[in-house]
N, C-alpha and C positions, 0 to 999 in steps of 0.2 A: 800602302796605302795607310794601314794598322801603326807603320812605324812612325809615318811623318805626321799622323794626329797626333802620337804618345808625345813625339819631339815639340811641337805647338803647345801641347796641352804644358808640359814641363817648362817651356819659354815663358807662356804665358802666367804660371804660378810662381816661378821666379822672378818674374816683373813685378807681380803683386806682391812677391815679398820684400824686394826692394823699396819699391814704394811705400809702403805700409813702414819699414824700418827705416827709411828718412823721414817721414812724416811724424813719426813718434821721435825719434831722436833731437828733431828739431823743437816739438813742442814739450820733450820730456820737463822743463824748467818750469813749466804750465800746467803740468799734466794734472795737479790738485784741482785745479779750476775745473776741469771736465769731469773729474770724478765727483765733486760736490753736486754739479748739476743732474750728472747720473742719478746720486742718491736722492737728491730733490725729487726729480722726477719718479722714481722709485717709491719713495715713500708718500709723497703726494697723491698719486694713482691708487695705492692700497687703501688709505684714508679714504679718498674721494667714493671708491666704489663701496666702500663699507660703509659710508654713513652717508647715504642718499642716492649714489648714481645708480645703482641698481633698480631701486624703486623707480627713478625716473626714465629709465630704458624699459622697464617694463610697461610703464603707462604711454610712453610715447610709442613706442616701438611695437608692443604685442597689443594691446587692448583699444588705442585710441579709435580704429576703425569698426571693432567688432560690436555688435550687438549685446544685451545683457545675457541671454542666455549661452553665447559663445565665450564670453569672458568666464563665466562661473565654469565652464568646462576646460577650459583650457589653462595650464600651470606649466610651471617651470619649476623642476625639480631638481636635488641634488643626489646623485645616485651611490657615490660613497663619502665618508665622513672629510675627505681631504679636498673634495672637490673644489668648493668655494676659495679657501684661504689659497691653494695652489694655482688656480686660476688667476686670482689677484695678483699674486707674486709676478706670474708669467707675463700678467697684462703691464704691470708695472715695470718688469724688465725692459721691455719692447719699449715701451714709453722712454725710460731713462737713455736708452742707446738712443733712439730718435733724437731726442734733445740735446745730448751730449755729443753725436757725431758732428753737426755742422759745426761748433765749436771748436772739435778737436780738428777738423780741416782746416778751420781758418788759423787756428795757431800753428797747423805745421805747414801754412802754404809755401814757406821757404823750400822746403824740402821737395814739396810737389814740383816748385819751380825749377828746381834742380834737375828731377826726372823728366823734365819738359812736359806735365800734367796741369800745368798751372800757366794762364797767359804771362809769357814775359814782360809786357808792357803792364806798368800799373793801371789798372780799372777806377776810375772817378769812382767815388764813395757812391756819389747819387746812382749812377748807372746801377750797383751793385745793390743797393738798397731797393731801388726801382723792382730788380729783377727779382729779389726776395717777397718783396710785398705782392707783387703779381701773382708768383707761384703759390704764396701762402693764400692768397684771394680766390685763385682758381681751386686749389684744395679744398677749402672752406664751401664754396659753391657746390662741389662734386659730392661731399659728405651732406650737406643739409639737403640736397635733392634725396639722398638714398633716406634719412632721416624723417623728413617731412613727408615722403610721397611713396617712395618703392617698398621700403619695410613695412610700413601699417599697412597697406592695401596687400602687399605679399602676404602676410601673415593671415589676414582678414580670410582670403582666399583658402590657404591652406588649412586652416583650423574649421573653417565653415565645411569645406569638404570633408574632413576626418569625421566632423560631426553628423554630417548627413550622412557619412557609411555606418556611423552606429559606434563610431571610437571616441574616447577621449584623448584632447590633444596634450600630450606630456611631453614635454621637452628637456632633455639633459642642458643643466646648464652650461657644460663645456662646450657640448656641441652648438647650443644656440647663440653662447657666444663668441666661438669662433666663427659659425658662420657671419654673423652681423658684422664683426669688426675686421674678418677678412673681405668680404662682399664690400661694405663700406669704405675701406682703403682702396679697394678697386675703384671706386667711383672717383675717388678724392685724384687717385693717380691718372685715372683717365681722364679728369679734366684739365689736367697739364698739357694735354695733345695741342692746343694752340699754340702755346708757349714753346714746346718743342719743337714743332715742326716750322716755327717762325724763326728761329734760332737755328736750326740744321740748313735750313734753305739760306737765310742771309750770310752764315759761314761759308756754305757752300760745302758743307760737309756732307750732305743731301741733296743734290739739286731739285729745285722745287717741281721742275719737269717728272721727276721719279714719282714725287706723291700725286701729281696730276694724272699721270698716266695708270698708275695701279690703284686707283680710286675704287674700282671693282672689286679689287681683292681686299681691299680693307674694309667694305662694307660686309662681304662674305665672312672674313673672320670676326667680323664685331658680332653678328647673328649667331657663328657656331659657338663663340664663348659665351654669348647670352643662352644659348639652349643647353650648354655644360653647366652653368653654375647659376641658374634662376629655375623654378618651378616649370613645369613643359605646359602651361598653359599660355595660349597666344598673347593674351593681354601683359600678362608680368614680362613676356619676352619683346612687347615693344616698348613697355616702359624702360627697359635697360637698354636696347638697343637704337630706339630713335632718337634718344638726346646726343649718342655718341656718335651717330651717323650725323647729325646736324653740326656737332662740336667738328668734326670732320671738313664737312663744307665750310664752314666758319675758318677754320686753320689753314685751308686751302688759300681762301681769300686772304687773310693776314700774311700767310707766305708769299703770294702774288706781290701784294703791296709793298712787302719787306724789298724783295729782290728787284721790284721795278725802282724804287727809290734809291737802291744801292747802284745799281748800273746807270740810271740817271745820273748819279754823283759823278760815276766814273766817267 
């Protein structure tokens, strides 16, 4: 079993290397464009965080739902001299990669097509644009929900609970930022569920019936994830899990519609 697993792992890694090599060799004449996008994302993020974004995040996410007494007791601190600058560079690197990666994939699409990892038939531009816009729109909706509702209510609860116990809420800028960005990213990715399930069902990669029959396991997984990554009060966990359960139901309906349309056409 171990040897088989090792062989599968080696094959997977080798396949990934070949795909990456083919993609880079195809796009190598235009890698300068990818690098420019990466640098612009990195520098723009660092400057944005330095000049205004941190203050905006504190006001919107931390203090917006707190009363004056809790606000005065709550603060975000830098534990070491290099916390802020290193954190800004790390966030800038992630943003730069996220901005440059789609361009790299697009420029290297011929290499991916040779590896069988890109549709052989040319996709109409309007379909590709619609897919990208839908994905970005869903991601924005997920992040907006976390930004406008989830984080303010959650930090108000956490800070109020600490103050009631006689402690002053003091958050490390590194831990606080990691928590906000990772959980915000999870909301944005979770919002892709309708698009993902619809595409998988329509293409037949995962049959619609599988999503329909496994809905109980999906609900359990959503609540377990929420219990692990959100505060232990029921209110916050409902704020996390209820929208995702609703998204799963919406995704089932959209997947059923897409599959019905496809089967009717056939």
